C-alpha positions as CSV (number, residue, x, y, z in Angstrom):
1,M,25.6,-12.6,18.8
2,T,27.1,-15.2,16.5
3,I,30.6,-16.4,17.4
4,A,33.1,-15.7,14.6
5,N,36.2,-17.8,14.6
6,K,38.8,-15.4,13.2
7,S,42.5,-15.4,13.5
8,A,44.6,-12.7,15.1
9,P,46.2,-10.1,12.9
10,Q,49.2,-11.2,10.9
11,D,52.8,-10.2,11.7
12,S,52.8,-7.8,8.7
13,T,50.1,-5.5,10.3
14,F,50.9,-1.9,9.3
15,T,51.7,0.5,12.1
16,T,52.4,4.3,11.9
17,R,55.8,3.8,13.6
18,P,58.0,0.9,14.6
19,E,58.1,-1.0,17.9
20,I,61.4,0.2,19.3
21,V,63.9,-2.6,20.1
22,G,67.2,-2.3,22.0
23,T,69.4,-3.6,24.8
24,F,70.7,-0.4,26.5
25,G,67.4,1.3,27.6
26,V,63.9,2.2,26.4
27,V,61.5,5.0,27.3
28,A,57.9,5.7,26.2
29,S,55.8,8.7,27.3
30,T,53.1,11.1,26.3
31,H,55.5,13.8,25.1
32,W,58.6,13.5,23.0
33,L,60.6,15.9,25.1
34,A,60.0,13.9,28.2
35,S,60.9,10.6,26.4
36,Q,64.2,12.1,25.0
37,T,65.0,13.7,28.4
38,A,64.7,10.3,30.2
39,M,66.7,8.6,27.5
40,G,69.4,11.3,27.8
41,I,69.6,10.5,31.5
42,L,70.2,6.8,30.7
43,E,72.9,7.8,28.2
44,K,74.6,9.8,31.0
45,G,74.8,6.7,33.2
46,G,71.6,7.2,35.2
47,N,69.3,4.3,35.9
48,A,65.5,3.9,35.2
49,F,64.6,5.7,38.4
50,D,66.8,8.7,37.6
51,A,65.4,8.8,34.1
52,A,61.7,8.6,35.1
53,V,62.2,11.4,37.6
54,A,63.8,13.7,35.0
55,G,61.1,12.9,32.5
56,G,58.4,13.4,35.1
57,F,59.7,16.9,35.9
58,V,59.8,17.8,32.2
59,L,56.2,16.6,31.8
60,Q,55.2,19.2,34.4
61,I,56.6,22.0,32.1
62,V,55.7,20.8,28.6
63,E,52.2,19.4,29.4
64,P,51.0,22.1,31.9
65,H,47.3,21.6,31.0
66,L,47.6,18.0,32.1
67,N,50.0,18.1,35.1
68,G,52.2,20.4,37.1
69,P,54.5,20.8,40.1
70,G,51.4,21.0,42.4
71,G,49.9,17.8,41.2
72,E,50.1,14.1,42.2
73,V,51.6,10.9,40.8
74,P,51.2,7.1,41.6
75,I,54.4,5.3,40.7
76,M,55.0,1.5,40.2
77,L,58.6,0.2,40.1
78,W,60.6,-2.9,39.7
79,S,63.9,-3.0,41.5
80,E,66.3,-5.5,39.9
81,K,68.5,-5.3,43.0
82,E,65.7,-6.0,45.4
83,Q,63.9,-8.3,43.0
84,R,60.5,-6.9,43.9
85,M,57.7,-4.6,42.7
86,R,56.7,-1.6,44.8
87,V,54.1,1.2,44.7
88,I,54.9,4.8,45.7
89,C,51.7,6.7,46.6
90,G,52.1,10.3,45.5
91,Q,48.4,11.0,46.0
92,G,48.1,13.6,48.7
93,P,45.2,13.5,51.2
94,A,42.4,15.9,52.1
95,P,43.2,18.9,54.3
96,K,42.3,18.8,58.0
97,L,39.7,21.5,57.4
98,A,38.0,19.6,54.6
99,T,34.9,18.0,56.2
100,C,31.5,17.2,54.8
101,A,30.0,19.6,57.3
102,Y,32.1,22.5,56.0
103,F,30.9,21.9,52.4
104,K,27.3,21.3,53.4
105,A,27.4,24.6,55.3
106,L,28.2,26.3,52.0
107,G,25.0,24.7,50.6
108,L,27.0,22.2,48.5
109,E,26.4,18.5,47.8
110,L,29.7,18.0,45.9
111,V,33.2,19.4,46.2
112,P,33.6,22.0,43.4
113,G,35.8,21.0,40.5
114,I,37.7,24.2,40.2
115,G,39.2,26.8,42.5
116,L,40.8,26.4,45.9
117,L,38.3,24.2,47.7
118,P,39.2,20.9,46.0
119,A,42.9,21.0,46.7
120,T,44.7,18.1,48.3
121,V,48.3,18.0,49.5
122,P,50.5,18.1,46.3
123,G,52.1,14.7,46.3
124,A,54.0,14.5,43.0
125,F,57.2,16.2,44.3
126,G,57.4,14.0,47.3
127,A,56.8,10.8,45.3
128,W,59.4,11.6,42.6
129,L,62.0,12.5,45.2
130,A,61.4,9.5,47.4
131,M,62.1,7.3,44.4
132,L,65.2,9.3,43.5
133,R,66.5,9.1,47.0
134,D,65.9,5.4,47.6
135,Y,66.5,4.0,44.1
136,G,68.3,6.6,42.0
137,T,72.0,7.3,41.5
138,M,72.1,10.9,40.2
139,T,71.8,14.2,42.1
140,L,68.7,16.2,42.3
141,A,70.3,19.0,40.3
142,E,71.1,16.7,37.5
143,V,67.6,15.2,37.1
144,M,65.9,18.6,37.5
145,A,68.2,20.5,35.1
146,P,66.2,19.7,31.9
147,A,62.9,20.8,33.3
148,I,64.4,24.0,34.7
149,A,66.0,24.7,31.3
150,Y,62.7,24.3,29.4
151,A,60.9,26.5,32.0
152,R,63.6,29.2,31.8
153,D,64.5,29.1,28.1
154,G,61.2,28.0,26.5
155,F,59.5,24.9,25.1
156,P,57.2,24.5,22.0
157,I,53.7,24.9,23.4
158,L,51.3,22.3,22.4
159,P,48.1,23.1,20.4
160,R,46.1,21.4,23.2
161,T,47.7,23.6,25.8
162,V,46.6,26.7,23.9
163,Q,43.1,25.3,23.6
164,A,43.0,24.8,27.3
165,I,44.0,28.4,27.9
166,L,41.4,29.6,25.3
167,A,38.7,27.6,27.0
168,V,39.2,29.5,30.3
169,Q,40.5,32.8,29.0
170,S,37.5,34.8,30.3
171,L,37.9,33.3,33.8
172,F,41.6,34.2,33.8
173,V,41.1,37.7,32.6
174,S,38.1,38.5,34.9
175,E,38.9,36.5,38.0
176,W,42.0,34.4,38.1
177,K,44.4,37.2,37.3
178,T,47.5,35.4,38.6
179,S,46.8,32.7,36.0
180,A,46.4,35.3,33.3
181,D,49.8,36.6,34.2
182,V,51.3,33.2,33.7
183,W,49.4,31.8,30.7
184,I,48.4,35.0,28.9
185,P,51.6,37.0,29.3
186,H,51.3,40.7,28.3
187,G,47.7,39.9,27.4
188,K,48.5,37.7,24.4
189,I,47.4,34.1,24.0
190,P,50.4,32.0,22.9
191,K,50.4,30.5,19.5
192,P,50.7,26.7,19.0
193,G,54.2,25.6,18.4
194,E,55.9,28.8,19.6
195,L,58.4,28.8,22.4
196,F,56.7,29.5,25.7
197,Q,58.5,30.2,29.0
198,S,57.5,29.5,32.6
199,P,60.0,31.7,34.4
200,A,58.3,31.6,37.8
201,I,58.6,27.8,38.0
202,A,62.2,28.0,36.9
203,Q,62.9,30.5,39.7
204,T,61.0,28.4,42.2
205,Y,62.9,25.2,41.4
206,T,66.2,27.0,41.1
207,R,65.7,28.5,44.6
208,L,64.8,25.1,45.9
209,L,67.9,23.5,44.5
210,T,70.1,26.3,45.9
211,E,68.7,26.0,49.4
212,A,68.8,22.2,49.3
213,A,72.4,22.2,48.1
214,A,73.4,24.5,51.0
215,V,71.9,22.1,53.5
216,G,73.1,18.9,51.7
217,A,76.7,20.0,51.5
218,G,77.5,17.7,48.6
219,D,75.7,14.6,50.0
220,R,73.2,13.3,47.4
221,V,70.7,11.9,49.8
222,R,70.9,14.7,52.3
223,T,70.3,17.2,49.5
224,I,67.2,15.3,48.3
225,E,65.9,15.2,51.9
226,A,66.5,18.9,52.3
227,A,64.6,19.6,49.1
228,L,61.6,17.6,50.4
229,D,61.8,19.6,53.6
230,I,61.9,22.9,51.7
231,F,58.9,21.9,49.5
232,Y,56.7,20.7,52.3
233,R,58.0,22.7,55.3
234,G,59.9,25.6,53.7
235,F,59.2,28.6,51.5
236,I,56.9,26.6,49.1
237,A,54.7,25.3,51.8
238,Q,54.5,28.8,53.3
239,E,53.5,30.4,50.0
240,I,50.8,27.8,49.5
241,D,49.5,28.4,53.0
242,Q,49.4,32.1,52.5
243,F,47.6,31.9,49.1
244,Y,45.0,29.4,50.2
245,T,44.3,31.2,53.4
246,E,44.0,34.7,52.2
247,Q,42.8,34.7,48.5
248,L,39.1,34.7,47.7
249,I,38.8,32.8,44.4
250,R,35.6,32.4,42.3
251,D,34.5,28.8,41.6
252,T,31.4,26.9,40.5
253,T,29.6,27.8,43.7
254,G,29.2,31.2,42.1
255,E,31.0,32.7,45.1
256,R,34.6,33.6,45.9
257,N,36.0,31.1,48.5
258,T,39.3,30.8,50.3
259,G,41.0,27.4,50.3
260,L,41.3,24.8,53.0
261,L,44.8,23.6,52.5
262,R,47.2,24.8,55.2
263,Y,50.9,24.6,56.1
264,D,50.4,21.8,58.6
265,D,48.7,19.6,56.0
266,L,51.9,19.8,53.9
267,A,54.3,19.6,56.8
268,N,52.8,16.4,58.2
269,W,52.6,14.5,54.9
270,T,55.1,12.1,53.4
271,P,54.9,9.7,50.4
272,T,54.4,6.1,51.3
273,Y,55.5,2.7,49.8
274,E,53.0,0.0,49.4
275,E,52.7,-3.5,47.9
276,P,50.8,-3.8,44.7
277,H,47.7,-5.8,44.2
278,T,47.9,-8.6,41.6
279,V,45.8,-10.9,39.4
280,D,47.1,-13.8,37.3
281,F,45.9,-14.0,33.7
282,G,47.4,-16.9,31.8
283,R,51.2,-16.5,31.7
284,Y,50.9,-13.0,33.2
285,T,50.7,-11.5,36.6
286,V,49.3,-8.0,36.4
287,A,50.0,-5.5,39.2
288,K,48.3,-2.3,40.1
289,C,48.0,0.3,42.9
290,G,45.5,-0.2,45.7
291,P,41.9,0.9,46.0
292,W,42.7,4.5,46.7
293,S,43.3,4.4,42.9
294,Q,41.3,3.1,40.0
295,G,43.9,0.3,39.5
296,P,42.0,-2.7,40.8
297,V,39.4,-2.0,38.1
298,M,41.8,-3.5,35.5
299,L,42.5,-6.5,37.8
300,Q,38.8,-7.1,38.3
301,Q,38.2,-7.1,34.5
302,L,41.0,-9.6,34.0
303,S,39.6,-11.8,36.8
304,I,36.2,-11.8,35.0
305,L,37.6,-12.2,31.5
306,K,39.8,-15.2,32.2
307,Y,36.6,-17.2,31.9
308,A,35.4,-15.6,28.6
309,G,37.4,-17.6,26.0
310,L,38.4,-14.5,24.2
311,E,40.9,-16.3,22.0
312,Q,38.1,-17.7,19.9
313,F,37.0,-14.2,18.8
314,S,38.6,-11.7,16.5
315,P,39.9,-8.6,18.4
316,D,37.7,-6.3,16.2
317,S,34.6,-8.4,16.6
318,A,31.4,-7.5,18.4
319,E,31.8,-10.7,20.5
320,F,35.1,-9.6,21.9
321,V,34.1,-5.9,22.4
322,H,30.8,-6.9,24.1
323,R,32.5,-9.2,26.6
324,V,35.2,-6.7,27.5
325,A,32.8,-3.8,27.7
326,E,30.4,-5.7,30.0
327,A,33.3,-6.7,32.2
328,A,34.3,-3.0,32.5
329,K,30.7,-2.1,33.5
330,L,30.8,-4.7,36.3
331,A,34.3,-3.6,37.5
332,M,33.3,0.1,37.5
333,A,30.2,-0.6,39.4
334,D,32.3,-2.2,42.1
335,R,34.7,0.7,42.0
336,M,31.8,3.0,42.9
337,A,30.5,0.8,45.6
338,W,33.7,-0.6,47.2
339,Y,36.8,1.5,46.5
340,G,38.3,4.1,48.8
341,D,41.4,4.8,51.0
342,P,42.0,1.5,52.9
343,L,43.4,3.5,55.8
344,F,39.9,4.9,56.4
345,A,37.5,2.3,55.1
346,K,37.4,-1.5,55.1
347,I,37.8,-2.5,51.4
348,P,37.1,-6.2,50.5
349,M,40.0,-6.3,48.0
350,T,40.9,-9.9,48.5
351,E,37.3,-11.0,47.8
352,L,36.9,-8.6,44.8
353,L,40.0,-10.1,43.2
354,S,39.4,-13.7,44.0
355,D,38.8,-16.3,41.2
356,E,35.5,-17.3,42.7
357,Y,34.2,-13.7,42.6
358,G,35.5,-13.2,39.1
359,K,33.8,-16.3,37.8
360,A,30.5,-15.3,39.5
361,R,30.8,-11.8,37.9
362,Y,31.5,-13.3,34.5
363,E,28.2,-15.3,34.8
364,R,26.4,-12.0,35.0
365,I,27.4,-11.1,31.4
366,G,24.7,-12.0,28.9
367,E,24.2,-11.7,25.2
368,L,22.6,-8.2,25.7
369,S,24.2,-5.1,27.2
370,A,23.5,-4.3,30.8
371,K,21.3,-1.2,31.1
372,L,21.8,-0.5,34.8
373,F,24.4,-0.9,37.6
374,D,25.2,-4.4,38.7
375,V,27.1,-4.0,42.0
376,G,28.6,-7.1,43.3
377,Q,28.3,-8.6,46.8
378,P,31.8,-9.9,47.7
379,S,31.4,-12.4,50.6
380,G,27.8,-11.5,50.7
381,L,28.4,-7.9,51.7
382,Q,25.8,-5.3,50.8
383,A,27.1,-2.1,49.3
384,K,26.0,1.4,50.3
385,L,25.9,3.7,47.2
386,P,26.4,7.4,47.1
387,D,23.5,9.7,46.0
388,L,23.8,9.6,42.3
389,E,21.2,12.4,41.8
390,A,23.5,14.9,43.4
391,A,25.1,15.8,40.0
392,A,21.8,16.9,38.4
393,R,20.8,19.0,41.4
394,T,24.3,20.5,41.6
395,L,24.2,21.6,37.9
396,K,21.0,23.4,38.4
397,V,22.4,25.7,41.1
398,S,26.0,26.1,39.9
399,D,27.9,28.8,38.1
400,T,29.0,26.8,35.1
401,R,30.6,29.5,33.0
402,F,34.2,28.7,33.8
403,G,34.9,25.0,33.7
404,V,34.0,21.5,34.6
405,G,36.8,20.5,36.9
406,E,38.8,18.5,34.4
407,P,41.0,19.7,31.5
408,T,39.0,20.9,28.6
409,F,40.4,21.5,25.1
410,A,37.7,23.7,23.5
411,A,35.1,26.2,24.4
412,L,32.5,24.8,26.8
413,P,29.2,23.7,25.2
414,P,25.9,24.5,26.8
415,V,25.2,23.0,30.1
416,S,22.4,20.9,28.6
417,E,25.0,19.0,26.7
418,W,27.2,18.1,29.7
419,A,25.4,14.9,30.6
420,K,26.5,13.5,27.2
421,K,29.9,12.9,28.8
422,E,32.2,14.1,26.0
423,V,32.7,17.4,27.8
424,F,34.5,15.6,30.5
425,I,37.0,13.8,28.4
426,G,40.2,15.1,30.0
427,D,43.7,13.8,30.1
428,T,46.8,13.3,32.2
429,C,50.4,12.2,31.4
430,H,52.3,8.9,31.5
431,I,55.9,7.7,31.3
432,D,57.5,4.2,31.2
433,V,61.2,3.4,31.5
434,I,63.4,0.3,31.5
435,D,67.2,0.4,31.9
436,V,70.0,-2.0,30.9
437,Q,70.0,-3.6,34.3
438,G,66.3,-4.3,34.0
439,N,64.9,-1.7,36.5
440,M,61.4,-0.6,35.5
441,V,59.2,2.4,36.2
442,S,55.6,3.1,35.3
443,A,54.1,6.5,36.4
444,T,51.0,8.5,35.7
445,P,51.5,12.1,36.8
446,S,48.5,14.5,36.8
447,G,46.8,17.4,38.6
448,G,47.8,20.9,39.0
449,W,46.1,21.6,35.7
450,L,46.4,25.2,34.6
451,S,42.7,25.5,33.9
452,S,41.4,24.1,37.2
453,S,42.9,26.2,39.9
454,P,44.6,29.6,40.0
455,A,48.4,29.9,39.7
456,I,50.2,30.9,43.0
457,P,52.0,33.9,41.7
458,T,55.2,33.6,43.8
459,L,55.6,29.9,42.7
460,G,54.3,30.0,39.1
461,F,52.1,26.9,39.3
462,S,48.6,25.7,40.4
463,L,47.7,23.0,42.8
464,G,45.6,19.9,42.2
465,T,41.8,19.6,42.5
466,R,41.5,15.9,43.2
467,L,39.2,16.3,46.2
468,Q,36.3,16.6,43.7
469,M,36.4,12.8,43.6
470,S,35.0,12.5,47.1
471,W,31.4,12.0,48.2
472,F,29.5,13.5,51.2
473,D,27.4,10.4,51.8
474,E,27.8,8.9,55.2
475,G,29.4,5.4,55.3
476,V,30.4,5.1,51.6
477,P,34.1,4.1,51.1
478,G,34.7,7.2,49.1
479,Q,33.3,9.6,51.7
480,L,35.3,12.8,52.3
481,M,37.3,12.9,55.5
482,P,40.2,15.0,56.7
483,G,43.6,13.3,56.0
484,K,41.9,10.8,53.6
485,R,43.1,10.2,50.0
486,P,40.4,10.7,47.4
487,T,39.9,7.8,45.1
488,T,42.0,8.9,42.1
489,T,41.6,7.7,38.5
490,L,45.4,7.6,38.1
491,S,46.5,4.1,37.3
492,P,50.0,3.0,36.1
493,S,50.4,-0.7,35.3
494,M,53.1,-3.4,35.6
495,A,53.1,-7.1,34.5
496,L,55.2,-10.2,35.1
497,R,55.4,-13.0,32.5
498,D,56.1,-16.5,33.6
499,G,57.0,-15.0,37.0
500,L,59.6,-12.7,35.6
501,P,59.4,-8.9,35.3
502,Y,58.1,-8.1,31.9
503,M,56.1,-4.9,31.1
504,V,55.3,-1.4,32.3
505,F,52.5,0.5,30.6
506,G,49.7,3.0,31.1
507,T,47.7,5.9,29.6
508,P,46.1,9.2,30.5
509,G,42.3,9.4,30.3
510,G,40.5,9.7,33.6
511,D,37.8,7.0,34.0
512,Q,39.0,5.5,30.7
513,Q,42.5,4.6,31.9
514,D,41.8,1.1,33.0
515,Q,39.5,0.4,30.1
516,W,42.1,1.3,27.5
517,S,44.9,-0.4,29.4
518,T,42.9,-3.6,29.6
519,E,42.1,-3.6,25.9
520,F,45.8,-3.0,25.1
521,F,46.9,-5.8,27.4
522,L,44.4,-8.3,26.0
523,R,45.5,-7.5,22.4
524,H,49.1,-8.2,23.4
525,A,48.6,-11.1,25.8
526,V,45.7,-13.0,24.0
527,Y,46.3,-12.1,20.4
528,G,50.1,-11.8,20.3
529,M,50.2,-8.3,18.9
530,N,53.5,-6.5,19.4
531,L,53.4,-3.3,21.6
532,Q,52.9,-0.9,18.7
533,E,50.2,-3.0,17.1
534,A,48.3,-3.4,20.3
535,I,48.5,0.4,21.0
536,E,47.3,1.4,17.5
537,Y,44.6,-1.2,17.1
538,P,41.0,0.4,17.2
539,A,39.9,1.0,20.7
540,W,36.8,2.1,22.7
541,H,35.4,3.0,26.1
542,V,32.1,2.7,27.9
543,D,30.2,5.2,30.0
544,H,28.2,3.4,32.6
545,F,29.0,5.1,35.9
546,P,29.2,8.5,37.6
547,I,32.2,10.2,36.2
548,S,35.0,10.8,38.7
549,F,35.1,14.6,38.0
550,W,32.7,17.3,39.0
551,P,29.8,17.3,38.7
552,R,29.9,13.5,38.8
553,S,27.3,13.2,36.0
554,L,25.9,9.7,35.3
555,R,25.3,7.9,32.0
556,Y,24.3,4.3,31.3
557,N,25.1,1.9,28.6
558,Q,27.0,4.1,26.1
559,I,30.0,2.7,24.2
560,T,32.2,5.0,22.1
561,L,34.3,3.2,19.4
562,E,36.8,4.5,16.9
563,S,35.4,4.6,13.4
564,R,38.0,2.1,12.2
565,F,35.9,-0.7,13.6
566,P,34.1,-2.7,11.0
567,E,30.5,-1.6,10.3
568,A,29.4,-5.1,11.1
569,T,30.8,-4.9,14.6
570,L,29.1,-1.6,15.2
571,Q,25.8,-2.9,14.1
572,A,26.1,-6.1,16.1
573,L,26.8,-4.1,19.2
574,R,23.7,-2.0,18.5
575,D,21.7,-5.2,18.0
576,A,23.0,-6.3,21.4
577,G,21.5,-3.2,23.0
578,H,24.5,-1.0,23.3
579,E,24.1,2.7,22.7
580,V,26.8,3.0,20.1
581,K,28.7,6.3,19.5
582,V,31.2,6.4,16.8
583,G,34.2,8.6,17.4
584,A,37.1,9.8,15.2
585,E,39.5,7.3,13.7
586,W,42.2,7.9,16.2
587,S,40.5,9.2,19.3
588,E,40.7,6.5,22.0
589,G,43.6,6.3,24.4
590,R,47.2,7.5,24.7
591,M,48.8,4.2,25.7
592,S,52.6,3.8,26.1
593,A,54.5,0.6,27.1
594,C,57.9,-0.9,27.6
595,T,58.9,-4.6,28.0
596,R,62.0,-6.6,28.9
597,E,62.8,-10.2,28.3
598,P,65.9,-12.5,28.3
599,G,68.2,-12.0,25.3
600,L,71.6,-13.5,24.3
601,N,74.6,-13.8,26.7
602,G,72.6,-12.7,29.7
603,R,71.6,-9.4,28.2
604,L,68.0,-8.1,28.2
605,L,66.0,-7.5,25.1
606,L,64.1,-4.3,25.6
607,R,61.1,-3.0,23.6
608,A,59.0,0.2,23.7
609,A,56.0,1.8,21.9
610,A,54.0,4.9,22.1
611,N,50.7,6.3,20.8
612,P,50.3,8.2,17.6
613,R,46.9,9.6,18.9
614,G,47.4,13.2,19.9
615,M,50.6,13.4,17.8
616,Q,52.9,14.0,20.7
617,G,53.8,10.7,22.5
618,Y,57.0,9.0,21.5
619,A,59.1,5.9,22.4
620,V,62.9,6.0,22.2
621,G,65.6,3.5,22.9
622,R,68.7,1.7,21.6
C-alpha cells in the first residue's frame, strides 16, 4: 500500500450533535433516559457514583434486551478523594455444579447459549451496590427510585426491544411461558414507542427496599448491606434457587434441562475490587479490567500500534485501517490463547503488555492481511488452544430454532448463514459519568437478556448466560471450572493524560467492544478529533477469531466497514488481501465518552459525547 500523507480532519468537521461542554457534571450513555436520570442525580447533589448507579438501574428497565437485574457489570472508577483508579468486578462465577464432566455427560462440547445451563452468579446488583456503599453519598431508595418508577409506570419501549421479542416469540409462546407473560402481556406484542411496564420487577425491587430499610433503620450503609444480603441470601436468592432447581427449560440441546445455579452459589459470592492494567500511549495511560475480561485486548493493540507511526496516515486511509485491523487480529489471537480468570490460571499479563512484546508483535504486521491465527509466545511460552472445530460439530446436532445465545434483533436466518457472523452481532449497554469534583465512572452492564433465558415469574427478570464463553478443553486458560469467572467481552475504559485523570469511555458490541474503543481512542489521541467527531467518524471491525457467544463460530480475515469510507480505501484493503464487507452508513459501534481537564480558577472543564448510531444514546451536562 502506498503511504498517503494526509492531514487530520479540520475543526469545522460536521457532527450530528455537539460535543457537550460544562463544569457541573456530564453523563453519556446508550439510552437517553439513563443519561438524564444520572444527570438528575447530579443535580440533586449526588456524586458520579450515585449517578452511575441510578443510571445503571434505569438501563436494566429501558434496555431489557441488552441487560437486566440478573446480569453482570464491570465498573471502572476514579476516586478524586483517594486519587486512584479501581475496578469493581461484577462478573459472577460459574456455579459449583458447572463442571466439564457434567456437560460432556449430556453429550455437549459447548455450554448452550440459551436456557438455564449457562447461568453464572448475577453480579450486577452486587457491583452497583458495592460502589454506592463505598463511594456514594445517597440512599439506596433515592438511586433506585427512577428505575422502579419506569418499571411500575411505564417507559417507551425501543423498536429493537420489540424486534428481540419478535425474534423469540415462538419460543416464549410454546416453551418459555413465564417470559411470554412478561414480554407478551395478554398475548399482544408491544408496539415500538408505546409505554411498557415491568410490574414484577417494580414489585421485586420495592420489596427489597422495604426489607432493607427495616434492617438498616435509617443508616445508609447498613441499608445497602442489608439489600445485598436480601438479594444474595434472602428471598431473591431463594426464588432463583427454586426456579433453577425445579424448572425444566428447553434449550439448544433439543432437551429440557434444569439449571445448575443454587442458593449457595449466590450466598457465597461478593463483588471484588481490583487494580486495573495499564499501557502508556504517548501522553496517555489507558486502563482496563483484567484478563477475566476482554479489556487487555485494547491495551495490547495500543502496545503494538505505538510503533506504527499512525500520525502519517489519514484516519480514513487504507494504511491506517490495515495497521489497526492487523493489530486487532494479533491481540484477539492472544485473547483466545492466554486470557482467563487469573485466580484459576496463570496469565502472562505483564509479558503480554510489555513494550518488547508489543514491538515484536508489530513486526508481525506486513503489507498483506493475515489469513490465519498468529498466537504470540510471551516469554517463549507455548499456547494451548481450544478445539475450534467444536462449533461446526455443535451446530450439526443442535436445536437451532430458538436463538443463538446473544441478543438478536430480527428473525433468525437459516443455520447455513450463521457462520457469516452477522447473526451474532449483539449488544449491551454503557454509561459514563464525571461530576464537579472530578470523580469518574465507566461501566458496561449486560446480561440477563430477555431473549436468552426464561423470566423467573416471581421476580420478573431473567438471569445471565455468560457461561457460554467457557471452553471444555483441558488446560486452556478459559476452561470451565466451578467458581471460575468466564472470560467476558464486557470492557469499560479509562485514560489518564499527562498523568492526570482524563477520560472514561466505552461501547456495547461483544467482541467488537475493544476494536471500536481502540479506533475511537486513536482518532481522539492521534488525530485530535473532539469526542463527538471521534465517535461519529466511519468505523469498522474485523472477524478473525472464534466468537465469544454460542456456538463459538470461527471466521478468518473479514473486515466490515461503514459505507462512508472512501471507495479507494475499500479497494486498497481488498488489494491487501482483506475480505471486505461494506455495512450500512451508521452501523459500527455505540461509543460514549466523557472527559475532564483543568479549567479556570481551579474548576474542571468537562466534556461528553454519545453515539447517533442506534438513535437512542445521548450525552447531557452543564
